[in-house]
LUMMAR-954044 format. One record per residue (C-alpha): residue number from 1; x, y, z. Coordinates in nm, 4 decimals, always signed. Each point is the difference from the previous one (the first is absolute). Layout:
<guses>
- NUM/X/Y/Z;
...
</guses>
This chain:
<guses>
- 1/-2.6722/+2.4317/+3.1884;
- 2/-0.2095/+0.0042/-0.3157;
- 3/-0.0298/-0.3346/-0.1744;
- 4/-0.1192/-0.0111/-0.3588;
- 5/-0.1666/-0.3319/-0.0724;
- 6/-0.1354/-0.0635/-0.3497;
- 7/-0.2912/-0.2345/-0.0289;
- 8/+0.0086/-0.0136/-0.3790;
- 9/+0.0460/-0.3349/-0.1676;
- 10/+0.3038/+0.1488/-0.1713;
- 11/+0.1414/+0.3442/+0.0749;
- 12/+0.1841/+0.1057/-0.3165;
- 13/+0.2661/+0.2676/+0.0341;
- 14/+0.1312/+0.0848/-0.3489;
- 15/+0.3158/+0.1963/-0.0606;
- 16/+0.2256/+0.1046/-0.2878;
- 17/+0.3704/-0.0647/-0.0078;
- 18/+0.2593/+0.2613/-0.0853;
- 19/+0.1157/+0.0237/-0.3590;
- 20/+0.3171/-0.1844/+0.1007;
- 21/-0.0040/-0.2382/+0.2973;
- 22/+0.3080/-0.1956/-0.1011;
- 23/+0.2629/+0.2310/+0.1498;
- 24/+0.0664/-0.0753/+0.3697;
- 25/+0.1847/+0.3318/+0.0338;
- 26/-0.3356/+0.1778/-0.0178;
- 27/-0.1304/-0.1749/+0.3140;
- 28/+0.0840/+0.2910/+0.2299;
- 29/-0.1585/+0.2542/-0.2347;
- 30/-0.3443/-0.1552/-0.0318;
- 31/-0.2611/-0.1690/+0.2135;
- 32/+0.0112/-0.3728/-0.0622;
- 33/-0.2642/-0.0900/-0.2522;
- 34/-0.1030/-0.3283/+0.1610;
- 35/-0.2270/+0.1191/+0.2800;
- 36/+0.0186/+0.3836/-0.0005;
- 37/-0.3726/+0.0401/+0.0576;
- 38/+0.0449/-0.1680/+0.3397;
- 39/+0.2534/+0.2600/+0.1145;
- 40/-0.2837/+0.2394/+0.0878;
- 41/-0.1699/-0.2492/+0.2336;
- 42/+0.0717/+0.0256/+0.3754;
- 43/+0.1749/-0.2734/+0.1945;
- 44/-0.2454/-0.2684/+0.1124;
- 45/-0.2119/+0.0201/-0.3145;
- 46/-0.1185/-0.3377/-0.1278;
- 47/-0.1151/-0.0746/-0.3532;
- 48/-0.1666/-0.3251/-0.0949;
- 49/-0.0382/-0.1691/-0.3396;
- 50/+0.2366/+0.2400/-0.1710;
- 51/+0.1144/+0.0039/-0.3622;
- 52/+0.2799/+0.2416/-0.0952;
- 53/+0.0922/+0.0057/-0.3695;
- 54/+0.2891/+0.1996/-0.1383;
- 55/+0.0062/+0.1159/-0.3629;
- 56/+0.2598/+0.1003/-0.2556;
- 57/-0.0263/+0.3378/-0.1780;
- 58/-0.1792/-0.1731/-0.2911;
- 59/-0.2589/-0.1382/+0.2468;
- 60/+0.1135/-0.3601/-0.0290;
- 61/+0.0232/-0.1707/+0.3420;
- 62/+0.3408/-0.0020/+0.1700;
- 63/-0.0940/-0.1926/+0.3151;
- 64/-0.2913/-0.0796/+0.2262;
- 65/-0.0160/-0.0810/+0.3705;
- 66/-0.3104/-0.1652/+0.1440;
- 67/-0.0248/-0.0372/+0.3788;
- 68/-0.2586/-0.1332/+0.2397;
- 69/+0.1158/+0.2681/+0.2440;
- 70/+0.2483/+0.2873/+0.0184;
- 71/+0.0906/+0.1585/+0.3325;
- 72/+0.1763/+0.3377/+0.0181;
- 73/+0.2502/-0.0436/+0.2856;
- 74/+0.1837/+0.3283/-0.0589;
- 75/+0.1001/+0.2354/-0.2786;
- 76/+0.2794/-0.2441/-0.0810;
- 77/-0.1680/-0.3379/+0.0543;
- 78/-0.3057/-0.1784/-0.1394;
- 79/-0.0840/-0.3622/+0.0795;
- 80/-0.2079/-0.2006/-0.2463;
- 81/-0.1665/-0.3378/+0.0469;
- 82/-0.1116/-0.2502/-0.2651;
- 83/+0.1823/+0.1929/-0.2716;
- 84/+0.0178/-0.0844/-0.3705;
- 85/+0.2517/+0.1825/-0.2200;
- 86/+0.0072/+0.0007/-0.3798;
- 87/+0.2650/+0.1712/-0.2116;
- 88/-0.0469/+0.0950/-0.3656;
- 89/+0.2506/+0.0676/-0.2759;
- 90/+0.0199/+0.3192/-0.2068;
- 91/-0.2710/-0.1297/-0.2360;
- 92/-0.2475/-0.0639/+0.2821;
- 93/+0.0490/-0.3774/+0.0067;
- 94/-0.0052/-0.1776/+0.3380;
- 95/+0.3469/-0.1398/+0.0677;
- 96/+0.0201/-0.1033/+0.3664;
- 97/-0.2572/-0.0880/+0.2636;
- 98/+0.0290/-0.0978/+0.3652;
- 99/-0.2207/-0.0320/+0.3078;
- 100/+0.1232/+0.0775/+0.3526;
- 101/-0.1625/-0.0305/+0.3416;
- 102/+0.1713/+0.3147/+0.1260;
- 103/+0.2018/+0.2890/-0.1451;
- 104/+0.1851/+0.2881/+0.1637;
- 105/+0.0239/+0.3140/-0.2165;
- 106/+0.2580/+0.2703/+0.0745;
- 107/-0.1416/+0.3221/-0.1472;
- 108/+0.3212/+0.1990/+0.0405;
- 109/+0.1988/-0.2431/-0.2151;
- 110/-0.2794/-0.1432/-0.2097;
- 111/+0.0823/-0.3583/+0.1003;
- 112/-0.2340/-0.2951/+0.0487;
- 113/+0.1322/-0.2749/+0.2285;
- 114/-0.1292/-0.3421/+0.0964;
- 115/+0.1760/-0.2450/+0.2310;
- 116/-0.1920/-0.3100/-0.0953;
- 117/+0.0464/-0.2743/-0.2562;
- 118/-0.1542/+0.0979/-0.3293;
- 119/-0.0446/-0.0952/-0.3632;
- 120/+0.0271/+0.2417/-0.2934;
- 121/-0.1655/-0.1357/-0.3133;
- 122/+0.0430/+0.1165/-0.3590;
- 123/-0.0529/-0.1344/-0.3490;
- 124/+0.3531/-0.1287/-0.0461;
- 125/+0.1338/-0.0384/+0.3538;
- 126/-0.0819/-0.0603/+0.3672;
- 127/+0.1937/+0.1210/+0.3040;
- 128/-0.0245/-0.1265/+0.3568;
- 129/+0.1847/+0.1551/+0.2947;
- 130/-0.0129/+0.0693/+0.3745;
- 131/-0.0909/+0.3662/-0.0410;
- 132/+0.0260/+0.3020/-0.2277;
- 133/+0.0916/+0.3690/+0.0013;
- 134/-0.1593/+0.1719/-0.2993;
- 135/+0.0679/+0.3457/-0.1418;
- 136/-0.3380/+0.0172/-0.1678;
- 137/+0.0599/+0.3349/-0.1720;
- 138/+0.2880/-0.1458/-0.2002;
- 139/-0.1111/-0.3657/-0.0138;
- 140/+0.3129/-0.1421/+0.1611;
- 141/+0.0811/-0.1668/+0.3276;
- 142/+0.1632/-0.2769/+0.2030;
- 143/-0.1369/-0.3452/+0.0735;
- 144/+0.1213/-0.1037/+0.3444;
- 145/+0.1475/-0.3193/+0.1388;
- 146/-0.0091/-0.3306/-0.1818;
- 147/-0.1593/+0.0439/-0.3378;
- 148/-0.0706/-0.1827/-0.3243;
- 149/-0.0806/+0.1296/-0.3468;
- 150/-0.1392/-0.2243/-0.2719;
- 151/+0.0100/+0.1234/-0.3588;
- 152/-0.2201/-0.1656/-0.2602;
- 153/+0.2129/-0.0119/-0.3116;
- 154/-0.0971/+0.0542/-0.3576;
- 155/+0.1772/-0.2166/-0.2541;
- 156/+0.3452/+0.1254/-0.0865;
- 157/+0.2929/-0.1436/-0.1897;
- 158/+0.1324/-0.1424/+0.3252;
- 159/-0.3225/-0.1854/+0.0740;
- 160/-0.0437/-0.1737/-0.3360;
- 161/+0.0837/-0.3691/-0.0242;
- 162/+0.3132/-0.0726/-0.1962;
- 163/+0.0687/-0.3189/-0.1907;
- 164/+0.3551/+0.0985/-0.0821;
- 165/+0.2457/-0.2431/+0.1619;
- 166/+0.2539/+0.2492/+0.1342;
- 167/+0.3225/-0.0226/+0.1994;
- 168/+0.1819/+0.2680/+0.1955;
- 169/+0.2401/+0.1806/-0.2326;
- 170/+0.2825/+0.2463/+0.0549;
- 171/+0.0028/+0.2393/-0.2951;
- 172/+0.2745/+0.2245/+0.1276;
- 173/+0.2217/-0.1789/+0.2490;
- 174/+0.2533/+0.2715/+0.0754;
- 175/-0.0607/+0.3381/-0.1597;
- 176/+0.3634/+0.1034/-0.0145;
- 177/+0.0499/-0.2587/-0.2771;
- 178/-0.0223/+0.1146/-0.3592;
- 179/-0.2832/-0.1182/-0.2217;
- 180/+0.2051/-0.2716/-0.1706;
- 181/+0.1137/-0.1403/+0.3341;
- 182/-0.3562/+0.0188/+0.1281;
- 183/-0.1231/-0.2113/-0.2935;
- 184/+0.2714/-0.2574/+0.0672;
- 185/-0.0923/-0.0070/+0.3660;
- 186/-0.3641/-0.0590/-0.0906;
- 187/+0.0917/-0.2987/-0.2101;
- 188/+0.2210/-0.1326/+0.2801;
- 189/-0.2779/+0.0520/+0.2523;
- 190/-0.2390/-0.1930/-0.2201;
- 191/+0.2507/-0.2845/-0.0400;
- 192/+0.0682/-0.0119/+0.3741;
- 193/-0.3704/-0.0057/+0.0741;
- 194/-0.0495/-0.2811/-0.2513;
- 195/+0.2757/-0.1999/+0.1657;
- 196/-0.1523/+0.0472/+0.3440;
- 197/-0.3577/-0.0870/-0.0947;
- 198/-0.0825/-0.3503/+0.1279;
- 199/-0.3143/-0.0450/-0.2087;
- 200/-0.0360/-0.0700/-0.3718;
- 201/-0.0510/+0.3235/-0.1895;
- 202/-0.2970/+0.0435/-0.2287;
- 203/+0.0120/+0.1534/-0.3470;
- 204/-0.1362/+0.3198/+0.1530;
- 205/+0.2823/+0.0032/+0.2566;
- 206/+0.2596/-0.0440/-0.2736;
- 207/-0.1576/+0.2820/-0.2019;
- 208/+0.0105/+0.2211/+0.3095;
- 209/+0.3726/-0.0593/+0.0552;
- 210/+0.0670/+0.0517/-0.3682;
- 211/-0.1650/+0.3434/+0.0251;
- 212/+0.1988/+0.0699/+0.3150;
- 213/+0.3278/-0.0600/-0.1849;
- 214/-0.0894/+0.2426/-0.2795;
- 215/+0.1195/+0.3657/+0.0013;
- 216/-0.2185/+0.1821/+0.2522;
- 217/+0.1594/+0.3420/+0.0296;
- 218/-0.3042/+0.1908/-0.1301;
- 219/-0.2388/-0.1953/+0.2207;
- 220/+0.2198/+0.0541/+0.3054;
- 221/+0.0167/+0.3723/-0.0666;
- 222/-0.3793/+0.0163/-0.0328;
- 223/-0.0437/-0.1724/+0.3355;
- 224/+0.2507/+0.2338/+0.1645;
- 225/-0.1826/+0.3029/-0.1408;
- 226/-0.3356/-0.1268/+0.1261;
- 227/+0.1481/-0.0812/+0.3414;
- 228/+0.1553/+0.3464/+0.0321;
- 229/-0.3384/+0.1567/-0.0794;
- 230/-0.1704/-0.2241/+0.2580;
- 231/+0.2533/+0.0939/+0.2686;
- 232/-0.0355/+0.3711/-0.0776;
- 233/-0.3797/-0.0270/+0.0138;
- 234/+0.0161/-0.1821/+0.3338;
- 235/+0.2274/+0.2632/+0.1555;
- 236/-0.2388/+0.2774/-0.1025;
- 237/-0.2996/-0.1920/+0.1374;
- 238/+0.1797/-0.0832/+0.3254;
- 239/+0.0944/+0.3645/+0.0553;
- 240/-0.3599/+0.1067/-0.0587;
- 241/-0.1234/-0.2613/+0.2498;
- 242/+0.2579/+0.1018/+0.2620;
- 243/-0.0976/+0.3669/-0.0296;
- 244/-0.3729/-0.0770/+0.0292;
- 245/+0.0545/-0.2209/+0.3054;
- 246/+0.2282/+0.2560/+0.1678;
- 247/-0.2565/+0.2764/-0.0582;
- 248/-0.2771/-0.1885/+0.1809;
- 249/+0.2344/-0.1161/+0.2768;
- 250/+0.0938/+0.3630/+0.0661;
- 251/-0.3683/+0.0980/+0.0089;
- 252/-0.0986/-0.2769/+0.2438;
- 253/+0.3059/+0.0110/+0.2227;
- 254/+0.0080/-0.3248/+0.1951;
- 255/-0.1771/-0.2799/-0.1866;
- 256/-0.2201/-0.1837/+0.2532;
- 257/+0.0498/-0.3687/+0.0753;
- 258/-0.2755/-0.2634/+0.0175;
- 259/-0.1566/-0.0773/+0.3364;
- 260/+0.1928/-0.2315/+0.2294;
- 261/-0.0888/-0.3660/-0.0576;
- 262/-0.2227/+0.0969/-0.2931;
- 263/-0.1124/-0.2999/-0.2023;
- 264/+0.1499/-0.0687/-0.3408;
- 265/-0.2400/+0.1211/-0.2730;
- 266/+0.0003/-0.3485/-0.1519;
- 267/+0.0833/-0.1426/-0.3403;
- 268/-0.1678/+0.1524/-0.3049;
- 269/-0.1839/-0.2593/-0.2062;
- 270/+0.0558/+0.0404/-0.3763;
- 271/-0.2902/+0.0003/-0.2415;
- 272/-0.0103/-0.3408/-0.1652;
- 273/+0.1173/-0.0040/-0.3604;
- 274/+0.1780/+0.3371/+0.0154;
- 275/+0.3789/+0.0199/-0.0215;
- 276/+0.1321/+0.1931/+0.2954;
- 277/+0.3143/+0.1399/+0.1555;
- 278/+0.0153/+0.0190/+0.3798;
- 279/+0.2274/+0.2213/+0.2099;
- 280/+0.0319/-0.0303/+0.3788;
- 281/+0.2029/+0.2166/+0.2366;
- 282/+0.0394/+0.0580/+0.3740;
- 283/+0.0524/+0.3777/-0.0171;
- 284/-0.2082/+0.2982/-0.1056;
- 285/-0.1065/+0.0057/-0.3633;
- 286/-0.0130/+0.3396/-0.1713;
- 287/-0.2337/+0.0697/-0.2910;
- 288/-0.0755/+0.2993/-0.2212;
- 289/-0.3105/-0.0487/-0.2130;
- 290/+0.0666/+0.3145/-0.2032;
- 291/+0.3484/-0.1124/-0.1012;
- 292/-0.0642/-0.3751/-0.0249;
- 293/+0.2667/-0.0934/+0.2586;
- 294/+0.0199/-0.2594/+0.2790;
- 295/+0.3017/-0.0485/+0.2279;
- 296/+0.0313/-0.3080/+0.2252;
- 297/+0.2581/-0.0401/+0.2785;
- 298/+0.1319/-0.2517/+0.2552;
- 299/+0.0190/-0.3701/-0.0907;
- 300/-0.1724/+0.0318/-0.3364;
- 301/-0.1104/-0.3159/-0.1810;
- 302/-0.1338/+0.0029/-0.3557;
- 303/-0.1745/-0.3018/-0.1512;
- 304/-0.0359/+0.0021/-0.3799;
- 305/-0.1487/-0.2786/-0.2177;
- 306/+0.3519/-0.0737/-0.1330;
- 307/+0.2219/+0.0712/+0.3016;
- 308/+0.0287/+0.1344/+0.3542;
- 309/+0.2465/+0.2453/+0.1464;
- 310/+0.0757/+0.1688/+0.3275;
- 311/+0.1935/+0.3137/+0.0931;
- 312/+0.1173/+0.1642/+0.3215;
- 313/-0.0280/+0.3568/-0.1295;
- 314/-0.2887/+0.1690/-0.1777;
- 315/-0.2105/-0.1314/-0.2834;
- 316/-0.1536/+0.2624/-0.2270;
- 317/-0.2932/-0.0704/-0.2320;
- 318/-0.0495/+0.2460/-0.2854;
- 319/-0.3379/-0.0186/-0.1750;
- 320/-0.0610/+0.0732/-0.3656;
- 321/-0.2171/+0.3058/-0.0584;
- 322/-0.2982/-0.0443/-0.2294;
- 323/-0.0416/+0.2418/-0.2919;
- 324/-0.2777/+0.2539/+0.0345;
- 325/-0.3230/-0.0838/-0.1860;
- 326/-0.0178/+0.1874/-0.3297;
- 327/-0.2455/+0.2907/+0.0283;
- 328/-0.2203/-0.1863/+0.2465;
- 329/-0.1985/+0.2700/+0.1800;
- 330/-0.2990/-0.2130/+0.0880;
- 331/-0.1574/+0.0699/+0.3387;
- 332/-0.2037/-0.3190/+0.0025;
- 333/-0.0038/-0.0996/+0.3719;
- 334/+0.0023/-0.3694/-0.0865;
- 335/+0.3121/+0.0502/-0.2077;
- 336/+0.1678/+0.2261/+0.2565;
- 337/-0.0530/-0.2469/+0.2822;
- 338/+0.1069/-0.3081/-0.1961;
- 339/+0.2982/-0.1448/+0.1900;
- 340/+0.3215/+0.0588/-0.1889;
- 341/+0.3588/+0.0970/+0.0668;
- 342/+0.1954/+0.3135/-0.0727;
- 343/+0.3010/-0.2268/-0.0222;
- 344/+0.0051/-0.3297/-0.1826;
- 345/+0.2334/-0.2944/+0.0414;
- 346/+0.3386/-0.0028/+0.1722;
- 347/+0.2789/+0.1734/-0.1906;
- 348/+0.3100/-0.0617/+0.2140;
- 349/+0.0941/-0.1613/+0.3287;
- 350/+0.3247/+0.1112/+0.1667;
- 351/+0.1445/-0.1942/+0.2947;
- 352/+0.3112/+0.0822/+0.2052;
- 353/+0.2374/-0.1536/+0.2559;
- 354/+0.0718/-0.3735/+0.0060;
- 355/-0.2545/-0.0921/-0.2651;
- 356/-0.0475/-0.3762/-0.0348;
- 357/-0.1932/-0.1375/-0.2990;
- 358/-0.1018/-0.3632/-0.0477;
- 359/-0.1590/-0.1571/-0.3055;
- 360/+0.0212/-0.2960/-0.2372;
- 361/+0.0858/+0.0070/-0.3690;
- 362/-0.2181/-0.1404/-0.2772;
- 363/+0.1362/-0.3482/+0.0709;
- 364/-0.0757/+0.0164/+0.3707;
- 365/+0.3604/+0.0566/+0.1080;
- 366/+0.0546/+0.2352/+0.2959;
- 367/+0.1233/+0.3559/-0.0565;
- 368/+0.1217/+0.2231/+0.2815;
- 369/+0.1073/+0.3637/-0.0268;
- 370/+0.1461/+0.2352/+0.2592;
- 371/+0.0338/+0.3742/-0.0492;
- 372/+0.0546/+0.3296/+0.1732;
- 373/-0.2707/+0.1476/-0.2221;
- 374/-0.2607/-0.1639/-0.2226;
- 375/-0.2186/+0.1591/-0.2687;
- 376/-0.2988/-0.1856/-0.1455;
- 377/-0.1835/+0.1170/-0.3128;
- 378/-0.3469/-0.1522/+0.0047;
- 379/-0.0737/+0.0757/-0.3658;
- 380/+0.3030/-0.1852/-0.1377;
- 381/+0.0595/-0.2367/+0.2897;
- 382/+0.3678/+0.0998/+0.0085;
- 383/+0.1970/+0.0173/+0.3256;
- 384/+0.3164/+0.2053/+0.0532;
- 385/+0.2434/-0.0737/+0.2830;
- 386/+0.2433/+0.2652/+0.1257;
- 387/+0.2720/+0.0140/+0.2647;
- 388/+0.3490/-0.1435/+0.0321;
- 389/-0.0053/-0.3806/+0.0481;
- 390/-0.3673/-0.0196/-0.0987;
- 391/-0.0488/-0.3297/-0.1803;
- 392/-0.2335/-0.2526/-0.1576;
- 393/+0.0598/-0.3702/+0.0590;
- 394/-0.1419/-0.2950/-0.1948;
- 395/+0.0652/-0.3740/+0.0302;
- 396/+0.3289/+0.0168/-0.1917;
- 397/+0.1136/+0.3602/-0.0287;
- 398/+0.0193/+0.3344/+0.1736;
- 399/+0.0247/+0.3553/-0.1333;
- 400/+0.1320/+0.2576/+0.2479;
- 401/+0.0447/+0.3778/-0.0193;
- 402/+0.3673/+0.0853/+0.0461;
- 403/-0.0087/+0.3751/-0.0733;
- 404/-0.1760/+0.2732/+0.1945;
- 405/-0.1855/+0.1199/-0.3107;
- 406/-0.0818/-0.3523/-0.1168;
- 407/-0.3462/-0.1526/-0.0338;
- 408/-0.1754/-0.3224/-0.0917;
- 409/-0.3150/-0.0127/-0.2117;
- 410/-0.2348/-0.3004/+0.0110;
- 411/-0.2756/-0.0118/-0.2616;
- 412/-0.3379/-0.1710/+0.0351;
- 413/+0.1410/-0.3264/-0.1427;
- 414/+0.2935/+0.0063/+0.2447;
- 415/+0.2566/+0.1006/-0.2620;
- 416/+0.2727/+0.1914/+0.1793;
- 417/+0.2380/+0.2715/-0.1140;
- 418/+0.2600/+0.1783/+0.2051;
- 419/+0.2093/+0.3143/+0.0004;
- 420/+0.3063/+0.0050/+0.2231;
- 421/-0.0511/-0.3643/+0.0930;
- 422/+0.1749/-0.3355/+0.0046;
- 423/-0.1407/-0.3425/-0.0816;
- 424/+0.0936/-0.3189/+0.1864;
- 425/-0.0922/-0.3555/-0.1025;
- 426/-0.0267/-0.3139/+0.2140;
- 427/+0.1123/+0.1629/+0.3218;
- 428/-0.0320/-0.2325/+0.2991;
- 429/-0.1082/+0.2803/+0.2317;
- 430/-0.2809/+0.1283/-0.2215;
- 431/-0.2692/-0.1495/+0.2197;
- 432/+0.1526/+0.1514/+0.3104;
- 433/+0.0334/+0.3363/-0.1727;
- 434/-0.3687/-0.0096/-0.0922;
- 435/-0.1154/-0.0366/+0.3596;
</guses>
C-alpha cells in the first residue's frame, strides 16, 4: 500500500468553494468542498503538517483546517490529529476557532466529528461541550452532551442601570373590558396596591400611582401592538430555526452521543469586567453560523445579569445580523483576518415548556414568572409570556393569563401589562404559586 508522507513544515492544499455552498440540497450533486483534494489519495496515505484553506468565490477565506497529521482510512473516512479549525464569515473575518486532538471526517457526507471535550472561541462568545459534529460546507453542526455557551454582551437598554423606582403594574387587567372600565380598574388596582403596601411611600411612589390612575388606553394599545409584533417575529424565527435543525438532522441521521463516562467539559470562566449571559444544557446544541441560530435542549438553564430562567423544552437564540460594510472592497490581509462577527449581539431568545423565571425588582423584592413560552428581546429588555395560566408573581400581586391568546409583557423596569389576563392582590397562596 502506497503511503504519501509529506515532510514539509506546512503542506498547503488550497481549494475554491462553489458559488453557493449554503444549500444542503446540493450535497449529493457536488464533491464536498472541505477536503476534495484528498479524495484522489489512496487508502493508507498519511499527510503531516497540513494546512487546507477554503475560499469564497471572491477569494476571501471561508475556512481553514490545520492538522499535525491526516490519515486516509478509506474513500469515506479521514482521521486527523492535532487539528485546528477556523471559520470565517462572508467578509473574510475569523469568527470561530477550536483545537482538537482528533477528528474523524466522513467524506461522503462532508461531516467532521470529534468525541472529546472541546472549546470553541469567538469574539463575542465561547462554547464548551463533550463533542461536535460539524457540517463544514454549510458552517452548521451539533455540540454533543453537556454544553455551555457564554455570550459577552454589548450594552443594551436592558443592561443599563435604572434609577426609576418602579412597581409592577397591570395596564390592562382583563381585555374584554371597555376602555372606560379599564381606566376605572387601573385606579382601583392602584388604590388596592396602596392599601396593601406596608412601607411608607415616597413622593416618587405617589407620582407613579398617580400616573397609573390616569387614562392609559393609548399606551396600552401601543404595548399590545409592540407585543404582537414581537410574537410574530419570534414565530418566524422559531420556524426558521426548526427547519435548519431538521435539515441537518436528516443529513446526519443518528446524532452520536458522547463517550460513556466522559468527563464534564467544565465551567467556562467569564472574562472579568465583561457582562455575560450563560446558557447550559444537557442535550445536543444545534448551531447555524450562516443563519445566526443556536438551539439548546434538555434541562436548559440561562443566567442573565438581571435574572435566571430554566425550561424543559428548547431554547432558541437568534443573533442580530450586522449590516454589510459600505463599499469596503479592501483586500488588506490584516483587515481581512481581524477577528469580527458576521452577527452582532443577541436579538431574541425563545424558550418553551415549563419556563421558570426568577429575578428581583428594583427594590430587591422577588419576582417569579412561569410560562409555556417566553420571548426575550435583548435590545429592549422586554419579556413576553405566553400560554394559558402563565403568570408573574410579586410580593403582593399576581397577573395570570386566562385566555388562550393572552400574553403578559414585562419591560426592563418590571412594569407589566397583560392581554387576556386577571390581576389578584394579597392572595395568601401567592408564594406557593410562585414555587
